[in-house]
GULOSE-880260 format. One record per residue (C-alpha): x, y, z. Coordinates in steps of 0.001 Angstrom, whole numbers, plus 500000, padded with zeros to 6 digits. Each point is the difference from the previous one (the first is absolute). Layout:
N
XYZ/...
END
This chain:
448
500401499751499612/500430503483499513/500516503032502129/497551501950497663/497011497606500272/500024500000503300/501198503296500411/495881502135500977/499663497862502399/497180501064502532/503749499216502539/501301503529498777/502861498790497409/499743502910497418/500543502284503639/502897499202500538/500779499191496356/499365503994499542/502577501088502485/502805498416498489/502581502812498813/500277497692496682/502436502356497528/498883498838496742/497133497832498327/502351497580499711/500207498698502902/496612500209501393/498711498445496830/502279496870500983/498784500680503331/496425498973498181/501267496923498307/502509498516503000/498355496563500971/499055499376502977/502579497579502441/498864497030501616/503230498776501829/502303500989502548/503050499541498298/498563503196497440/498870501735502931/502750499784500832/502248501253497982/497938502852499408/499688501230502684/504195499480500613/500271503221497348/497424501561501491/501501501010502463/503663500546498784/497449502754498021/498847501100503929/503061499980501119/500870502172497411/497728502551500788/500204500421503592/503379500355499998/500539502032497490/500094503257498914/496914502044498284/502114501471497290/501449496249499093/496625498712499438/498560503043498792/502681499090497344/499209496773499595/496443500760499885/500407502934497203/501748496952497650/497383497854500490/497407502604498731/502218499612496728/498993497054499433/497678498524496417/498268496691499769/502087499264496258/498656496773499993/499016500145495920/503521501502498995/501883496526502481/497252498281498106/501356501040496415/503473499340500598/499350496697501023/498478499313496753/502386501347498140/498658503132498360/501381503567500192/499769502569501989/499432503476499297/501341502979501264/497128500920503098/499921495415500491/504573500409499967/499270502725502401/497562498163502459/502889497793500456/503259502045500381/498015501664502735/498996497373501749/503244498696499472/501133503490501997/497451499458502637/501745496494501015/503222500408500128/499122503276502381/497761498169502105/502113497400500533/502222502548500464/497494501239502918/500000495910501915/503443499625500128/500748503453501486/497378498950502752/500229496102500033/496422499354498423/502071498310496810/499150495967501246/496810501198500969/499068500639495957/502851499045497415/499590502583497019/501576498513496850/503496501626498989/498901501460496530/502845502331499823/500535498095496995/496937501378498287/501383503983501419/502948499211497717/497522498374496499/497877503388500476/502306502655501373/503347499568497762/500815503487501250/500142499318503713/497141503103500450/498626497988502543/496970502149499093/496663498382499885/499034500984497069/500819498113496273/500671500809496399/502228498150497378/502903501512500525/502450500945497388/503421497281501340/497127497477499687/500911499931495833/503015502453498510/497802500099496733/496618501432502007/501993502561501442/502254500633496710/496327500396498618/498453502924502733/503409501727499276/498900499941495916/495981501240501294/501167502699501832/502679501456498137/497493499732496645/496444500606501463/498692500052496004/500791495878500245/498297499554503393/497114498394497944/502203496757499049/502298499690502685/497550500148502448/498892496449497969/502785498323500535/500482501579502651/497149498181501300/500991496816498749/503105499840501210/498210500804503243/498144497084499703/502487497959499540/501588501256503427/496399499712501757/500901496669498779/503132498310501175/499548501462503134/496330497968501014/502230497426498283/502917501011503079/496713500386503158/498235497044498478/502745497556502618/498481501506502354/496676500652499672/499464497395503492/502292502339502117/498946503461498545/496378497852501515/500371499127503292/501505503057500212/496796501600499380/498183497742502208/503319500286503419/499426504098499858/495857499099499975/501101497822503168/502284502751501205/497202502386499967/497412497560501903/502120499508502944/500205503066500767/497082501337499836/499031496670501879/503341501148502824/497995503827499895/497156498513500689/500968498288503462/501946502413500729/497000502618499910/497445498138500508/501193497851503468/500466496572498519/501592497365501104/501476496645498706/498670496881500034/501120497116501068/499002497152498259/498096497336502162/501523496319500327/497373498550501503/496442501024498893/498930502633502210/499987503411498624/500117502855502885/500088503499500360/500552502270503013/499192504537498734/497872499337496716/498568502501498871/498369500829496886/501666502778497893/497342501677498158/497739499608502921/502856502427502044/500230502413497446/495939501107500353/499911499707503453/503510501880500221/498591502729497705/497066500693502822/502034499633502954/499493496487500696/502198497461500913/499576496474499020/500707497409502339/502178497135498803/498682496436501395/502117496618501274/498803496370497850/501543497134499210/497947497061497926/501265496614498674/498132496731497974/497656499806502272/496804502219499552/500334503575501581/495507501913500651/501055503837500980/496374500727501659/498532503629499787/497457502768500582/499651502107496310/502791502799499738/501906497661502829/503057500659497762/499501495766498501/500266500922495878/503307502139500678/501696496732502334/498863497391496117/500956503233497690/503278500133501600/500829496587500439/499811499564496199/502113503573498343/502497498571502394/499650496049499066/500308501193496161/502396503643501113/502068496069500987/499836498167497455/500755502500497392/503183501680501963/498176502833502103/501049501629502866/497336498732503068/497917503609501682/500589497592503002/502021500928503377/501432496334499290/498860497119497942/500575496069499522/497754498815496245/499476496906499259/499962499217496059/497638499069498078/498758498556497197/496812501921499318/498389503437501000/495663500438500896/498608502867501513/496325500062500035/499089502496501427/495205501323499724/498734502243497495/501423498617496907/496724500481497677/500949499379496770/497963501765497317/501400498173497165/498929496929501345/496463500708501069/501089498573503146/499038501440503447/502446500793503214/499383496783501492/499593497788497035/503722502130498708/501197498706503257/498999496860500640/501605499677496195/503856501347501174/499197497345503232/498941496534497825/503752501357498364/501529499369503318/498374497325501056/500894498165496184/504161500930499933/500435498964504132/499149496924498815/502294499807496908/502648502153500874/502220500175503007/501004502975502800/497272502110498830/499100503499501658/496408501301500452/499328502638501616/495725500075500181/498306502996501554/497127500543501578/497643496674497625/496972499981499370/499183503246501483/497245501042497772/497771496929500550/497532499096503366/502237499232503082/498562496607500301/501557498706496564/502704502997500037/501224497819503908/499912496800497846/501717500819497150/502948501323502160/499753497183501601/500236497750497520/502821501928498072/502354499687503113/498551496193500657/500720499128495975/503664502285500102/501539498179502670/500834497369498204/501563501279497255/503599501006499873/500130503379500907/500471503005501773/495824501187500728/499236503756501585/496495500611499781/498354502785502333/495836500804500537/498398501198502464/496734497531500223/501126497145503425/501363496918498270/500801496986501608/503637499604498807/501388497194500284/503608499117499628/500796503050499079/501291503153502228/498531502851501375/500442502896499726/498197503263500894/500082503884499393/500502500979503011/497685502973500494/499152502814502171/502477500859502414/499352502259502704/497262502156497911/502564499743496047/500533497387497448/502761498237500640/500290497237496716/503190497379501421/498349497193499789/500363497019502341/499716496579500168/496983498612501461/498063496277500473/496661500176498104/499135502321496852/497556501561501422/499471503708498654/500545502805502688/496715502430500038/501994503044498915/497088501428497553/499052502791502444/503008500887501619/501190500646496721/496901502039498774/500053501656502727/503859501256499914/499011501626496558/497675502176500961/496386498275498398/496898500954501431/500227499818503658/495695498677500412/500300497431497273/503752498226501922/497439500742503287/496835497931498741/501757497553498586/501988499091502440/497045499665502309/499023497693497429/503266497745500857/499716500546503393/496270498591499562/500265497234498054/503330498953502035/498115499579503034/
END
């Protein structure tokens, strides 16, 4: 699965990508085309590279970082030119300029990486010979021209054109034929370097990506994860960057949470507006960030590698398919069940299933879902505000009101009974007091 296939997940993965300070369009395209990593070795290698850039960002003067960023801003996608070179086409002046510019950029960036100990993190191929071919006068200028030094006959013709302007039309035709021969010869020489030029292009895009990720880690206070060895994922100080930013703009503070889970199902209960959905969104976001090699929004994190990630959230009405919210939700959860019978080590995060149906059937559906998925080799985190018989599931509850203030911490409990916090939350929102008072009276009467 490529990153572009999941970028619009409701967990806010797009928010994280939009916050990346990528310098080139090529880097963004390469990032979106990246395949999700599903083995520990690849993920570890990815983070090893990122750590080099994170140290560079943390320890290096801003001037040096800006210099590298400025260089990367000039990176262009010359994939079409490289393909033409691979197919033995004769490049025109613009294409030869593109190759020369890339070669000079690669040499400059490689020098900067070497100065800061980053040359082993991402290897930029040596393109000095390409520069020599396209810069016979050694001017080191990022421009291209069929230089006189390529051909004495061409040089003589140009001299004659300056001396005899009345012959310019005829001489231009002759010069054009010679210039075509020069471009053909240059293209033949460069064909041998096509694979190296392509590697250099991708290496520069990788540097752009890793530097942007490293800057994001510093700016957002993200952490490097530890790869789990026992199937258990755990987070301390977990936060959702988009929600945190939104709260901070209105002078409020996001409350981080701690949570861990393994292959045993985890049931999270709590009233509406109790933070359950934010927890699921954050866990989904973290899993994707981990398997695409980003910093993790937590104080610390140990994360298990998963083969597939499913995030089922309510209100997924599908106008195109003619499905109601409930029907769309059932289809998505059914896909999780089917996958759980054919795949191993899945992660499914299911938010308030059956919330749109009546409480009796909703409770039955959620209880049955827990039993069905408990038999699979997978990690399941399910939120609900129904009172559920958890079976073997681990039960967590949003702590709720604590001294008149909402506490979003997760505490372990023995059963799946949801706390009755709706009226307290409504009162906190300054909802009409007569309405809330009458509702409390009805609840108290029913309890007697």
